[in-house]
C-alpha positions, 0 to 999 in steps of 0.5 A: 069895293065899288068904283062909283060912290053909292052915297053922297060925298064924304069928307074928313070932318076937319075939312069942314071945320078948318079953312085950308090956309089954317090947316097948312099952318102946322105943316109950314112949321114942320117944314121950317123945323126940318129946314133948320135941322138940315140947313136948307129951306129948299133941300127937297128940290134935290130929291128928284134931280131930273125934275125941275126943282125936284117936282117941288114947285112949278115943274113941267108935266110933260117933262116928267112923263118924257123921262119914263123908260120902256116899262113906263111908256107902256102905261102912258096915254099919248100926249103932245105939247103945244107952245102958245107963243105970241103970233103963232096959229095955236090951233094949227100948231095943236092939230099938227101936234095931235097928228104927230102923236096919233091923238084924236078927240076927245082929249084932255087939255092941261097947262104944262105947268099947273096944279090942283086941276087948274085949267084942266078941260075936256075938249071934244071938238075942234071948236072947243080946242080953239077956244081953250087955246085962245084963253091961254096966256102968251108963252104958256105950254099946253099938254094935250093928252088922250082921254082915258075912259076908265072908271077908276082913278087913284093916287099912288105914292112911291118912295125909294132910298138911293142905292137901297134896292126896291122902293115901296108904295107908302100910300094909295087913295081912290079918287072920285069926282065931285058928285051928288047922289039923287034922292028923287026930291031935290035938284042938283042945285039943291043937293049941292047947296046942302053940302058946305064943301060943294057949295063953295064951288057951286058957280063952277058946277053950274057952268059945267051942268047947264042942262041938268042944274035944275033937274031932279036926279032919280033916287040913288042916281050918281051925278058927276059935277065936273071931270076935274078931280082935285081937293080944291073942286070937291073931289072925294078920296078913299084910303086904298092902301089895303088894295096894294099888292106885291104885284102892283108894287113891283110894277110901280117900282120897275117903272120908277127905277127906269126914271132917272134919279126918281125917288119920291112922288105920286103917280096919278092913274086911271084903272079899269078894275080893282082886280086888274089894278091889284094884279099890276095891269089894266091902268094908265098913268096920266101924271107924275108928281114929284116932291110937292105931291101929297099923300091923298089918303089924308083927305079920305072921309075917315081921316082925322086932323091929327092923322093928316098932320102925322102923315105930313110930318112923316112925308116931310121927314122922308123928303128932307132925308132924301134931299140930304142924301142926294146933296151928299151925292153932289146934287144941289137944291134950287136956291131960295130965289130960284124957288120964289121965281118958280112959285111966282111964275106958276101963280102968274100963269094960274091966274090966267088959266081958263076954268076947269071942267 
């Protein structure tokens, strides 16, 4: 199984037919049904008590990584936070934070409260860092993380039941960046225009590829359109649950067990090779996503609409059951008003983030 795609992007057929908002109508009804059954619309926010709102919405990326224990720390790249408070010299604060955490260029800049790759940028120079920080809204927190130069990326979804021993990996998907494969005849711009999913983000790709936009890639040449990898930007997913081994599951379970009261979420990782990953080594964890995470394999090219909805129903049932179990232990879910406040805060910040790269 190659780490780099040898063909153009392959998306599930339903993604080409159904707008995203329409796709989520059925999951919204699922959520409502489970809320009525359990008597709480925000019950899943109790599933991971140590995370803001359980990681359901508006959580801090750095907060989750800071909870890692000794095993997990060995799999984390260095990172530092920069407070973009009004009136401070942001660049000076960032350079001081980078020095304190032994960070050197290039680094990846991320909004500390963000999702779907919004505002994520690769920063290779001091000037790029200064420009990135200048575009942040007052009061925002930015996370600077060491660039992990490994060819593979995966989303590993983990669930454990409180007091029932080891958890398990219930989903794993390999993630590829938005890309085109050359045919020796068409330019990057033309190849993008031929794909309706990529075409929707053509303006972003053009900005990120000014020198190559009108060039013609050689036959079978892989051309990456953007470093940010999210479904919103046209990332490509491949179901990799068949690559999960007892060794990998044991490592993920050990890492998870050291995170206080963590039961449900997705580890976004970069890895060196599939062989090393199967052995539970040679990878780095770049993000931890909590209750609001999705199992990424639903967006794999061979996925079906019915299969995606079935997976989300199973995911939501598990999430509400975990929230109920933690509520019985005395953990209270975030109230509806508090959740709306978090959602509005995150959306307000998102609209001001600089473009992803």
